[in-house]
Phi, psi and omega in degrees: 000131178272149179243116186289153175283151179243152190297331183239080182296130180200075178248114182237186181301328179299326178293317178298322180295330179302329182295342181273359180290163178297152184255031184306312181290319185293330184265015179299338183278355180248178182279344178202198184286165176234165179304135181279175182289161180290163176299151182303143177283155179295326178224147177280154178294130186300321182292340182282346185297339178254008187276313185223148170256111182259017178256178177296344174299340178301332181296334181293337181251007178295133178294152177224156177221164171277164177302142179268111186308315181297321181290319179298316179297318180295324179294317179296323181281341186286336185084001179293137178243118180298153177303315176245126184305129177077006182232155171251108181273115189245126174278122179232155180263084180297332180266023177280226181209152178300152003259009187277312184198120182195162178285141174299145185291343180252006180200108184285008177250344184261121181263126177235175182123176184293322178297320178294321177299312181294322179298316178298318180293323178298316179300313180297318181295331179271359180075027181243164176276137181284123181231086182284147176227132176283125185226134174292148182308316184292345187261347184296322183299312180294324180296322177287315181299319184279350181085016177288325179236148177284321189205152178237131170236087182229040180060044183273120178279147178286127174228153179297325179293316180293329181295343177290336183244340188227158171255147182236141166237114190281152180212358175207150170288147178269096190245136172252155181236149171266122177245145175230164176297150185305326182269006182295150177277352179287126182249337182204140171230110183223353181208163184309319182300336182290341178254006179303124178077000182267153175263116189244121177284128181211153179284133179291134177081006182269164176292329178292333173294318178300317178301312182296314181295328175296318176299318178300318179297320178296322178296315181298319179295332180271005179081018179258159172297126189294320190113172183224127175279134181240133185240135176226126176288327183261123184296324180296322179294321178296319179295320178296322179297320179292317182292327184271354179091005177281349171222152185261328188218151173230139176259123183222162170308132187300320181299319178292316181300317180292320179295318179297320178297317184289331186259309183274329176072015182263348181225164176229142174272126184239008179175169180206164176202162181282131187284349181263017176322131015267004177262165178271082187286154179228161175266140183224157167286140190241133175232170175294147184298126171069019182272001175091354184277331191294325180296311175300323178298316180297326178294322176294316178302320179298321178295320179296322178292324183286322186265002177092352180296324178303310180297324180300318180296310182296321180295322184284349175243010176068034183244028183302328183293345182263010184292145173246166181259347178203155176267121183255142176264119177050054177287171175306137181235188179306125182298156176296149179302000000 
């Protein structure tokens, strides 16, 4: 995956430190947590200095659009009333991790990332003022249900259970990535045999653990060494295990894994899979059930997909592999446990 240059390169140690933040928002597409990012490197990768702008200067290159007539008309006809008149109040995960949603390194109040870009574009497409709110992962459901926020973009994966309370308009595939140490001899992981005999770091109780254990079962049935799941409560310990060779592979949110490769240079992404296995799960913008907002939102996403702005957002954050071809309202999601 290529990582595009941004007009104002500014990646410093503070950016690397951001990777050590909790992944509450990033792991929303799975059933529980995933391995967190490695501890910050002593020095950033030199080639990464031109890869991303993690400062408020990033706002200067954020894409913008005019209001989408069809979406504005649909919003007016829906009967939906914004929390704040004339504004779209959006729940975002400022304390998440790059590249989806995180605080700018020079301003702990400004949220940047691909989710913030899409949130801003949704507001513009609906003819409303963008009003972002920093929200902890655990707080977005109650905030949406209670009407505190109009919509949430916090890397929320579609699940059948969540669809009982919320509406979704999808905008990214829910992808997990296989990462290895930069010096590893492993070049690709795409089928069960590729993890045969390997020690794979995975979050306990997650859907990606189910995926991995299924692959191990397939290996065993084929007469191969199944592989070994490795669990670490502490993300730094897991990262050290990968770097020291005590583990061979780590499963992480793909967007984080790709960003980590581009910036820290200590790991490589060698494969990916959908985190909602066995269905092809997607990440969606979330609204309260039946409040009329989700249809206009999906229309804005459709406009972004049609005019190329959608691709522009993903390209500037290195998330091209998570692209979708259409925005779906309440598609099949992760099955109930």
